[in-house]
DSSP file (Angstrom, degrees, kcal/mol; ACC not computed):
  #  RESIDUE AA STRUCTURE BP1 BP2  ACC     N-H-->O    O-->H-N    N-H-->O    O-->H-N    TCO  KAPPA ALPHA  PHI   PSI    X-CA   Y-CA   Z-CA
    1    1 A X              0   0    0      0, 0.0     2,-0.1     0, 0.0     3,-0.1   0.000 360.0 360.0 360.0 136.2    0.0    0.0    0.0
    2    2 A X        -     0   0    0      1,-0.1     6,-0.0     2,-0.0     2,-0.0  -0.434 360.0 -96.5 -75.1 147.6    1.3    3.4   -0.9
    3    3 A X        -     0   0    0      1,-0.1    -1,-0.1    -2,-0.1     0, 0.0  -0.326  23.8-159.7 -60.8 142.0    1.9    6.0    1.8
    4    4 A X        +     0   0    0     -3,-0.1    53,-0.2     5,-0.1    -1,-0.1   0.233  49.3 127.1-106.3  10.3   -0.8    8.5    2.5
    5    5 A X  S >  S-     0   0    0      1,-0.1     3,-1.5    51,-0.1     4,-0.3  -0.354  71.6-117.6 -65.9 149.0    1.5   11.0    4.2
    6    6 A X  G >  S+     0   0    0      1,-0.3     3,-1.5     2,-0.2    -1,-0.1   0.882 114.0  57.0 -53.9 -42.3    1.4   14.5    2.8
    7    7 A X  G 3  S+     0   0    0      1,-0.3    -1,-0.3     3,-0.0    -2,-0.0   0.723 110.4  45.5 -64.8 -19.6    5.0   14.4    1.8
    8    8 A X  G <  S+     0   0    0     -3,-1.5     2,-0.3     2,-0.1    -1,-0.3   0.336 109.0  61.5-105.8   6.6    4.3   11.3   -0.3
    9    9 A X    <   -     0   0    0     -3,-1.5     2,-0.2    -4,-0.3    -5,-0.1  -0.923  68.6-130.0-135.0 154.4    1.1   12.5   -2.1
   10   10 A X     >  -     0   0    0     -2,-0.3     4,-2.2     1,-0.1     5,-0.2  -0.540  38.5-104.7 -90.5 167.2   -0.2   15.2   -4.4
   11   11 A X  H  > S+     0   0    0      1,-0.2     4,-2.5     2,-0.2     5,-0.2   0.910 123.3  53.1 -56.6 -44.4   -3.3   17.3   -3.6
   12   12 A X  H  > S+     0   0    0      1,-0.2     4,-2.1     2,-0.2    -1,-0.2   0.899 108.2  49.7 -62.1 -40.6   -5.2   15.3   -6.1
   13   13 A X  H  > S+     0   0    0      2,-0.2     4,-2.7     1,-0.2    -1,-0.2   0.914 110.2  51.0 -63.9 -41.0   -4.2   12.0   -4.5
   14   14 A X  H  X S+     0   0    0     -4,-2.2     4,-2.4     2,-0.2     5,-0.2   0.885 108.5  51.9 -65.5 -38.0   -5.2   13.3   -1.1
   15   15 A X  H  X S+     0   0    0     -4,-2.5     4,-2.5     1,-0.2    -1,-0.2   0.925 112.2  46.3 -62.3 -43.3   -8.6   14.3   -2.5
   16   16 A X  H  X S+     0   0    0     -4,-2.1     4,-2.8     2,-0.2     5,-0.2   0.901 110.2  53.3 -66.0 -41.0   -9.0   10.8   -3.8
   17   17 A X  H  X S+     0   0    0     -4,-2.7     4,-2.1     2,-0.2    -2,-0.2   0.929 112.9  43.6 -59.6 -47.3   -7.9    9.2   -0.6
   18   18 A X  H  X S+     0   0    0     -4,-2.4     4,-2.6     2,-0.2     5,-0.2   0.927 113.9  50.4 -66.3 -44.3  -10.5   11.2    1.4
   19   19 A X  H  X S+     0   0    0     -4,-2.5     4,-1.3    -5,-0.2    -2,-0.2   0.914 112.0  47.5 -59.7 -43.6  -13.3   10.6   -1.1
   20   20 A X  H  < S+     0   0    0     -4,-2.8     4,-0.3     1,-0.2    -1,-0.2   0.899 113.0  48.7 -65.1 -40.9  -12.6    6.9   -1.2
   21   21 A X  H >< S+     0   0    0     -4,-2.1     3,-1.0    -5,-0.2     4,-0.2   0.899 111.5  48.9 -67.0 -40.6  -12.5    6.7    2.6
   22   22 A X  H 3< S+     0   0    0     -4,-2.6     3,-0.4     1,-0.3    -1,-0.2   0.750 113.6  47.1 -72.4 -22.7  -15.7    8.6    3.0
   23   23 A X  T >< S+     0   0    0     -4,-1.3     3,-1.8    -5,-0.2    -1,-0.3   0.358  82.8  99.8 -96.4   3.6  -17.5    6.4    0.5
   24   24 A X  T <  S+     0   0    0     -3,-1.0    -1,-0.2     1,-0.3    -2,-0.1   0.766  73.9  61.7 -63.7 -25.5  -16.2    3.2    2.0
   25   25 A X  T 3  S-     0   0    0     -3,-0.4    -1,-0.3    -4,-0.2    -2,-0.1   0.601 120.1-107.0 -80.7  -8.8  -19.5    2.6    3.8
   26   26 A X  S <  S+     0   0    0     -3,-1.8    -2,-0.1    -4,-0.0    -3,-0.1   0.225  97.9  50.1 114.2 -15.5  -21.2    2.4    0.4
   27   27 A X  S    S-     0   0    0      1,-0.2    -4,-0.1    -5,-0.2    -3,-0.1   0.423  92.6-112.9-139.3   8.4  -23.2    5.5   -0.1
   28   28 A X        -     0   0    0     -6,-0.2    -1,-0.2    -5,-0.1     4,-0.1  -0.142  40.8 -81.7  76.5 177.4  -21.3    8.7    0.5
   29   29 A X  S >  S+     0   0    0      1,-0.1     3,-3.6     2,-0.1     5,-0.1   0.973  70.5 134.4 -87.4 -61.3  -22.1   11.0    3.4
   30   30 A X  T 3  S-     0   0    0      1,-0.3    -1,-0.1     3,-0.0    -2,-0.1  -0.274  96.5 -22.1  47.4-119.3  -25.0   13.2    2.3
   31   31 A X  T 3  S+     0   0    0     -3,-0.1    -1,-0.3     2,-0.0     2,-0.1   0.208 105.9 128.5-102.1  13.4  -27.3   13.2    5.4
   32   32 A X    <   -     0   0    0     -3,-3.6     3,-0.1     1,-0.1     5,-0.1  -0.410  38.3-173.8 -71.4 143.6  -25.9    9.9    6.7
   33   33 A X    >   +     0   0    0     -2,-0.1     3,-2.2     1,-0.1     5,-0.2  -0.029  44.0 126.8-119.6  27.6  -24.7    9.6   10.3
   34   34 A X  T 3  S+     0   0    0      1,-0.3    -1,-0.1    -5,-0.1    -5,-0.0   0.725  72.2  51.8 -60.4 -23.9  -23.4    6.1    9.9
   35   35 A X  T 3  S-     0   0    0     -3,-0.1    -1,-0.3     0, 0.0    -2,-0.0   0.242 115.5-113.4 -96.9  13.3  -19.9    7.1   11.3
   36   36 A X    <   +     0   0    0     -3,-2.2    -2,-0.1     1,-0.1    -3,-0.1   0.864  65.3 149.6  58.6  39.7  -21.5    8.7   14.4
   37   37 A X    >   +     0   0    0     -5,-0.1     3,-2.7     2,-0.1     4,-0.4  -0.027  17.0 163.1 -89.6  29.5  -20.5   12.2   13.4
   38   38 A X  T 3  S-     0   0    0      1,-0.3    -5,-0.0    -5,-0.2     0, 0.0  -0.318  75.9  -7.7 -55.3 117.0  -23.5   13.7   15.1
   39   39 A X  T 3  S+     0   0    0     -2,-0.2    -1,-0.3     1,-0.1     3,-0.1   0.519 103.0 116.4  74.7   6.1  -22.8   17.4   15.5
   40   40 A X  S <  S-     0   0    0     -3,-2.7    -2,-0.1     1,-0.3     2,-0.1   0.486  76.5-116.8 -86.2  -2.1  -19.2   17.0   14.3
   41   41 A X        -     0   0    0     -4,-0.4    -1,-0.3     4,-0.0     2,-0.3  -0.314  59.6 -22.9  92.5 177.7  -19.6   19.1   11.2
   42   42 A X     >  -     0   0    0      1,-0.2     4,-1.7    -2,-0.1     3,-0.4  -0.473  58.2-143.8 -65.8 123.9  -19.3   18.2    7.6
   43   43 A X  H  > S+     0   0    0     -2,-0.3     4,-0.9     1,-0.3     3,-0.3   0.896  99.3  51.3 -60.4 -42.9  -17.2   15.0    7.4
   44   44 A X  H  4 S+     0   0    0      1,-0.2    -1,-0.3     2,-0.2     3,-0.2   0.823 108.7  52.4 -67.5 -28.7  -15.5   16.1    4.2
   45   45 A X  H >4 S+     0   0    0     -3,-0.4     3,-1.4     1,-0.2     4,-0.4   0.795  97.2  66.5 -75.6 -28.9  -14.6   19.4    5.7
   46   46 A X  H 3< S+     0   0    0     -4,-1.7     3,-0.4    -3,-0.3    -1,-0.2   0.879 105.3  44.4 -54.2 -37.7  -13.0   17.8    8.7
   47   47 A X  T >X S+     0   0    0     -4,-0.9     4,-2.1    -3,-0.2     3,-0.7   0.351  81.8 103.3 -93.8   5.4  -10.4   16.4    6.3
   48   48 A X  H <> S+     0   0    0     -3,-1.4     4,-2.6     1,-0.2     6,-0.2   0.889  76.6  57.4 -55.2 -42.8   -9.8   19.7    4.4
   49   49 A X  H 34>S+     0   0    0     -3,-0.4     5,-3.5    -4,-0.4     6,-1.2   0.852 107.9  48.5 -59.7 -32.3   -6.5   20.4    6.3
   50   50 A X  H X45S+     0   0    0     -3,-0.7     3,-1.6     4,-0.2    -2,-0.2   0.946 111.6  47.9 -68.6 -48.7   -5.2   17.1    5.0
   51   51 A X  H 3<5S+     0   0    0     -4,-2.1    -2,-0.2     1,-0.3    -1,-0.2   0.880 111.9  50.5 -58.1 -38.4   -6.2   17.8    1.5
   52   52 A X  T 3<5S-     0   0    0     -4,-2.6    -1,-0.3    -5,-0.2    -2,-0.2   0.481 117.7-114.7 -80.2  -3.0   -4.7   21.3    1.7
   53   53 A X  T < 5S+     0   0    0     -3,-1.6    -3,-0.2     2,-0.2    -2,-0.1   0.723  86.1 112.4  79.3  23.0   -1.4   19.7    3.0
   54   54 A X  S   <S+     0   0    0     -5,-3.5     2,-0.3     1,-0.3    -4,-0.2   0.793  77.1  18.0 -98.4 -33.4   -1.6   21.3    6.5
   55   55 A X  S    S-     0   0    0     -6,-1.2    -1,-0.3    -8,-0.1    -2,-0.2  -0.995  74.7-116.6-141.9 144.7   -2.2   18.2    8.8
   56   56 A X     >  -     0   0    0     -2,-0.3     4,-2.0     1,-0.1     3,-0.2  -0.409  31.8-113.7 -73.6 155.9   -1.8   14.5    8.5
   57   57 A X  H  > S+     0   0    0    -53,-0.2     4,-2.9     1,-0.2     5,-0.2   0.902 117.5  56.7 -56.8 -42.4   -4.9   12.3    8.7
   58   58 A X  H  > S+     0   0    0      1,-0.2     4,-2.3     2,-0.2    -1,-0.2   0.892 106.4  49.7 -58.4 -41.4   -3.7   10.8   12.0
   59   59 A X  H  > S+     0   0    0     -3,-0.2     4,-2.4     2,-0.2    -1,-0.2   0.925 112.1  47.2 -62.2 -46.2   -3.5   14.3   13.5
   60   60 A X  H  X S+     0   0    0     -4,-2.0     4,-2.5     2,-0.2    -2,-0.2   0.919 112.5  49.3 -63.2 -45.6   -7.0   15.1   12.4
   61   61 A X  H  X S+     0   0    0     -4,-2.9     4,-2.5     2,-0.2    -1,-0.2   0.903 111.0  49.8 -60.7 -42.9   -8.4   11.8   13.7
   62   62 A X  H  X S+     0   0    0     -4,-2.3     4,-2.3    -5,-0.2    -2,-0.2   0.911 112.2  47.9 -64.5 -42.9   -6.7   12.3   17.1
   63   63 A X  H  X S+     0   0    0     -4,-2.4     4,-1.8     2,-0.2    -2,-0.2   0.914 111.8  50.2 -61.5 -42.8   -8.1   15.8   17.4
   64   64 A X  H  X S+     0   0    0     -4,-2.5     4,-1.0     1,-0.2    -2,-0.2   0.918 111.0  48.4 -61.9 -45.2  -11.5   14.7   16.5
   65   65 A X  H >X S+     0   0    0     -4,-2.5     4,-2.8     1,-0.2     3,-0.5   0.898 107.5  55.5 -62.9 -41.4  -11.4   11.8   19.1
   66   66 A X  H 3< S+     0   0    0     -4,-2.3    -1,-0.2     1,-0.2    -2,-0.2   0.888 109.1  48.1 -57.9 -40.0  -10.2   14.2   21.8
   67   67 A X  H 3< S+     0   0    0     -4,-1.8    -1,-0.2     1,-0.2    -2,-0.2   0.692 116.2  43.5 -76.7 -18.2  -13.2   16.4   21.2
   68   68 A X  H << S+     0   0    0     -4,-1.0     2,-0.6    -3,-0.5    -2,-0.2   0.828  99.8  73.2 -92.7 -36.0  -15.6   13.5   21.3
   69   69 A X     <  -     0   0    0     -4,-2.8     2,-0.5    -5,-0.1    -1,-0.1  -0.699  64.8-165.0 -88.5 122.6  -14.3   11.5   24.2
   70   70 A X              0   0    0     -2,-0.6    -3,-0.1     1,-0.1    -4,-0.0  -0.909 360.0 360.0-108.7 131.5  -15.1   13.1   27.5
   71   71 A X              0   0    0     -2,-0.5    -1,-0.1     0, 0.0    -2,-0.0   0.449 360.0 360.0 -88.8 360.0  -13.3   11.9   30.6
């Protein structure tokens, strides 16, 4: 499997990576809450910093989990 790190991908590849991941459940996001993103904002916009080359997917996912999990 090819690396998905920003340094190893083009913007177009990152757009494709995010689109494929978001469509993995079979129908795209639209109004679906299948990933329990209730109140989390537009799922595709959550990954905009990755597409723009600003943050890695792992960083975005960690930040998202920190905001969801309450101790």
